[in-house]
C-alpha positions in Angstrom: 0.1 0.1 0.1 1.1 3.5 -0.8 -1.6 5.9 0.1 -1.2 9.5 -1.2 -3.3 12.5 -0.7 -3.9 14.0 -4.1 -5.3 17.0 -5.0 -8.0 16.5 -7.7 -9.3 19.8 -8.0 -9.9 23.1 -6.3 -10.4 22.6 -2.6 -10.7 19.0 -2.8 -8.4 16.3 -1.6 -9.0 12.4 -2.3 -7.0 9.4 -0.7 -5.4 7.4 -3.4 -3.3 4.2 -3.9 0.0 5.0 -6.0 2.4 2.3 -7.1 5.2 1.4 -5.0 8.1 3.5 -6.0 11.5 2.0 -7.2 14.9 2.8 -6.3 16.7 3.6 -9.3 20.4 4.3 -9.5 21.5 7.0 -7.2 18.1 7.2 -5.6 16.3 6.0 -2.3 12.9 4.8 -1.0 12.0 7.1 1.9 8.9 6.3 3.8 7.5 9.8 5.1 6.9 10.2 8.6 6.2 13.9 8.7 5.3 16.9 6.2 4.7 20.4 7.2 2.0 22.4 5.7 3.3 25.6 3.8 1.3 28.6 2.8 2.4 27.7 -0.9 0.6 24.2 -0.4 -2.6 26.2 0.8 -2.5 28.7 -2.3 -2.1 26.0 -5.0 -4.9 23.9 -2.9 -7.2 27.3 -3.0 -6.0 28.9 -6.3 -4.4 26.3 -8.3 -1.2 28.5 -9.1 1.6 30.6 -7.9 2.9 33.1 -10.5 3.9 30.8 -13.5 3.2 27.8 -11.8 -0.5 26.2 -12.4 -1.8 23.1 -11.5 -3.0 21.1 -14.3 -4.2 17.9 -13.1 -4.0 15.7 -10.1 -1.3 16.7 -7.7 0.2 15.7 -4.4 1.1 18.5 -2.3 3.9 18.9 0.7 7.5 19.6 0.4 8.3 20.1 4.0 9.2 16.5 4.8 11.4 14.3 6.7 11.2 10.2 6.9 13.0 6.8 7.1 15.3 5.7 4.4 13.7 1.9 3.4 15.7 1.0 0.1 18.8 2.4 -1.8 19.5 2.1 -5.3 22.6 1.2 -7.0 25.6 3.8 -6.3 24.1 5.2 -3.2 26.9 5.4 -0.7 26.2 8.5 1.6 22.8 6.8 3.3 21.8 3.5 4.3 18.6 1.8 4.8 17.5 3.0 8.2 19.0 6.5 8.0 16.3 9.0 9.5 16.3 11.8 7.2 15.5 15.7 6.4 14.5 16.0 2.8 15.5 18.9 0.7 12.7 19.1 -1.8 14.8 20.3 -5.1 16.5 18.0 -7.1 18.6 20.0 -9.8 20.1 18.6 -12.9 23.5 19.5 -11.9 24.9 20.0 -15.4 23.5 23.5 -16.6 25.5 26.7 -16.3 23.5 27.5 -13.0 24.4 24.2 -11.4 27.9 24.1 -12.7 28.2 27.8 -10.9 26.8 26.2 -7.7 23.5 28.0 -7.8 21.5 24.7 -8.1 18.7 26.5 -6.6 18.2 28.6 -9.9 18.5 25.4 -12.3 15.7 25.7 -15.0 15.2 22.3 -14.8 14.7 21.8 -10.8 12.5 19.4 -10.0 10.7 20.6 -6.8 8.4 18.9 -4.8 4.7 19.9 -4.7 5.4 22.5 -7.8 3.5 21.5 -11.1 3.8 19.4 -12.5 5.7 17.4 -9.9 4.1 15.5 -7.1 5.0 16.4 -3.4 5.6 14.5 0.0 2.0 13.8 1.2 2.6 10.2 0.2 3.5 7.2 2.2 6.4 6.1 0.5 8.5 8.4 -2.1 11.5 7.9 -4.6 14.3 10.8 -4.4 17.6 11.5 -5.6 19.6 10.4 -2.4 21.8 13.5 -2.9 18.9 15.5 -1.6 18.8 13.2 1.7 20.5 14.5 5.1 20.5 12.1 7.9 19.6 13.6 11.2 20.9 12.5 14.8 18.8 10.5 17.2 18.1 13.4 19.2 16.3 14.8 16.4 12.4 14.2 15.5 11.0 13.8 12.1 8.9 17.2 12.9 12.1 19.0 13.8 13.6 17.6 10.6 10.5 18.6 8.5 11.2 22.3 9.9 14.5 22.2 8.5 13.0 23.6 5.2 11.3 26.6 6.4 14.2 27.5 8.4 16.4 27.3 5.2 14.3 29.9 4.0 15.2 32.1 6.9 19.0 30.8 6.6 19.2 31.6 2.7 17.8 35.4 3.2 20.1 35.7 5.9 23.0 34.9 3.5 21.2 37.2 0.5 20.9 39.9 3.0 25.0 39.4 3.6 24.1 39.5 7.5 27.4 39.8 9.5 28.0 39.3 13.2 26.9 42.5 14.9 24.3 43.7 12.9 20.9 45.0 14.0 18.4 42.9 12.4 14.5 43.8 11.8 12.2 40.8 10.6 8.8 41.8 9.3 6.1 39.1 9.5 6.0 36.9 12.5 4.6 33.8 10.8 6.9 30.6 10.9 9.2 31.6 8.5 9.6 35.1 10.0 10.2 33.4 13.4 12.4 31.1 12.0 14.5 33.7 10.1 14.7 35.9 13.5 16.0 32.9 15.3 18.5 32.2 12.3 19.7 36.0 12.3 20.3 35.6 16.0 22.2 32.3 15.5 24.5 33.8 12.9 25.4 36.7 15.2 23.1 39.1 14.8 23.6 41.8 18.0 19.6 42.8 18.0 16.9 40.8 16.4 13.4 42.8 16.3 10.3 41.4 14.8 6.8 43.4 13.9 3.6 41.7 13.1 -0.2 42.8 13.4 -0.9 39.8 15.2 -0.6 39.9 19.1 -0.6 35.8 19.5 2.4 35.7 16.7 4.3 38.6 18.8 3.9 36.8 22.1 5.2 33.5 20.5 7.8 35.4 19.6 8.5 37.1 22.8 8.6 33.9 24.3 11.5 33.0 22.3 13.5 36.2 23.6 13.1 38.1 20.4 12.4 42.1 20.7 8.8 42.4 19.3 7.1 45.8 17.8 3.2 45.6 17.2 1.1 48.0 15.2 1.2 50.4 18.1 4.8 50.2 19.1 6.5 53.2 18.4 9.6 52.5 15.8 12.6 51.9 17.1 16.2 53.0 16.0 17.3 52.2 12.3 18.7 48.6 11.4 21.5 47.4 9.5 19.3 44.5 7.8 15.7 43.9 6.6 14.0 40.5 6.6 10.9 40.9 4.9 8.9 37.9 5.7 5.1 39.2 5.4 4.7 39.6 1.6 2.2 42.3 2.8 1.9 45.4 0.4 4.2 48.5 1.8 5.9 46.7 4.0 8.9 45.9 2.0 9.3 49.8 1.1 8.3 50.6 5.2 11.2 48.4 6.4 13.8 49.6 3.7 12.9 53.1 5.0 14.2 52.0 8.4 17.5 50.9 7.2 20.7 52.8 7.9 23.2 53.9 5.6 24.3 50.8 3.6 21.6 48.9 4.8 20.9 45.5 3.3 17.2 43.9 2.6 15.9 40.5 1.5 12.5 39.9 0.2 11.5 36.4 1.5 7.7 36.9 1.6 6.5 37.3 -1.9 4.0 39.8 -2.4 1.0 39.2 -4.6 1.2 42.6 -6.8 3.7 45.3 -7.6 5.9 47.0 -4.8 6.9 50.5 -5.2 9.8 51.4 -3.6 11.5 55.1 -2.4 14.1 54.9 -5.0 15.7 58.3 -4.3 16.3 57.7 -0.5 17.4 54.2 -1.5 19.7 55.6 -3.6 21.2 58.3 -1.4 22.1 55.8 1.4 23.1 52.9 -1.1 20.5 50.7 0.5 20.7 47.2 -1.4 17.7 44.8 -2.1 18.4 41.0 -2.5 15.3 38.5 -3.7 15.1 35.2 -2.4 14.1 32.2 -3.9 14.3 29.1 -2.0 17.7 28.2 -0.9 20.9 26.3 -1.3 23.4 24.4 0.9 21.4 25.1 4.0 20.3 21.4 5.4 23.7 21.0 7.1 23.6 24.1 9.0 19.7 24.0 9.4 20.0 20.5 11.2 22.9 21.4 13.4 21.2 24.6 14.6 17.9 22.6 15.6 19.6 19.6 17.1 21.8 21.9 19.1 18.8 23.9 20.3 20.1 27.1 19.1 17.0 27.6 16.9 13.9 26.4 18.6 11.1 24.6 16.2 8.9 22.3 18.8 6.3 24.8 19.5 5.8 26.1 16.2 3.6 23.0 15.6 0.3 24.1 16.7 -1.7 21.4 15.0 -1.1 17.8 13.9 -3.4 16.0 11.4 -3.7 12.3 9.7 -3.4 12.0 5.9 -7.1 11.8 5.6 -7.3 15.3 7.4 -5.1 16.8 4.7 -7.9 19.4 3.3 -8.4 20.6 6.9 -4.7 20.8 7.6 -4.6 23.0 4.4 -7.3 25.4 5.6 -6.2 25.6 9.3 -4.4 28.8 9.1 -7.2 30.6 7.8 -9.6 29.2 10.4 -7.4 29.6 13.2 -5.7 32.7 14.0 -3.5 31.0 16.4 -2.2 28.5 13.9 1.8 28.5 13.2 2.8 25.3 11.8 0.4 22.2 10.8 2.2 18.8 10.9 0.7 16.0 8.5 1.7 12.4 9.3 1.3 10.3 6.1 1.7 7.0 8.2 -1.4 7.7 10.0 -3.5 7.5 7.4 -7.4 7.6 8.9 -6.2 8.7 12.7 -7.2 11.8 14.2 -5.3 14.7 14.8 -2.5 14.0 16.9 -2.1 17.3 18.7 -4.0 20.3 18.5 -3.1 21.9 22.0 -1.0 25.0 22.2 
């Protein structure tokens, strides 16, 4: 049996049986134990597209995943059967100009889980390039391993913004990626980290992690060296960049749904720079280390847990519950009930 949660139409998830995958040369079969719900999954579920990526036909969602290796193909030497692994969801061609330059995340032929036309990880068993699988230590749970993906977005944002030890950092948007980006900045040596949001629950969550918070009624603080814009909300990028010091650096992590206007004259005068963020590269080893060591805390981000049968509910929980942060789906629990909804 290889049960999958398949999106068959907008707002419709069906449980289907898929063929058991085979371990080709260089590949491995992973028994999927935990899959985090990302905002992109919900967008595909509701709207069927993100930019140029359009769902045309059935698709399996989910790309924040972890599991256990149950079979390896010929030529696989870095992992073994029984290894518990965090899954990097993108497989590049490794031969194009971008891959050869080390920018494999920009590979034009990147096969990325749950990005049309490619299926994702909400299935019990999946075949993957073994080079996208990273063993996790015994002290690390599958739920924590699935969080390496959203943490990687924050880590790559820090790198794109050229964050340096001693920087003062502003993070706008206290959703899961924003909270993880803030922790990433702190772990990478930021002197101060401040996070802003309009949701009191999210600010209180960030405060409990020791992060300085700003609400809608908070007076603006001093200027910052780095902006990590994680909300994608209209106007927030421009407002945040206006708070940067001379030679400040910004990374746009949250993708806005409309065009963005920027105060170019101010940015030019102060030589403020802006970097865009498209996924990540070479972040899994660091992400695993930060979570396993406790320098980045992810456990309390998981506010809801669901069986595979309840995938549709998991995809909608963010809109239904204002106190939701991260939902985890358990593909091996096909028809059970929510494992955890207390927070």
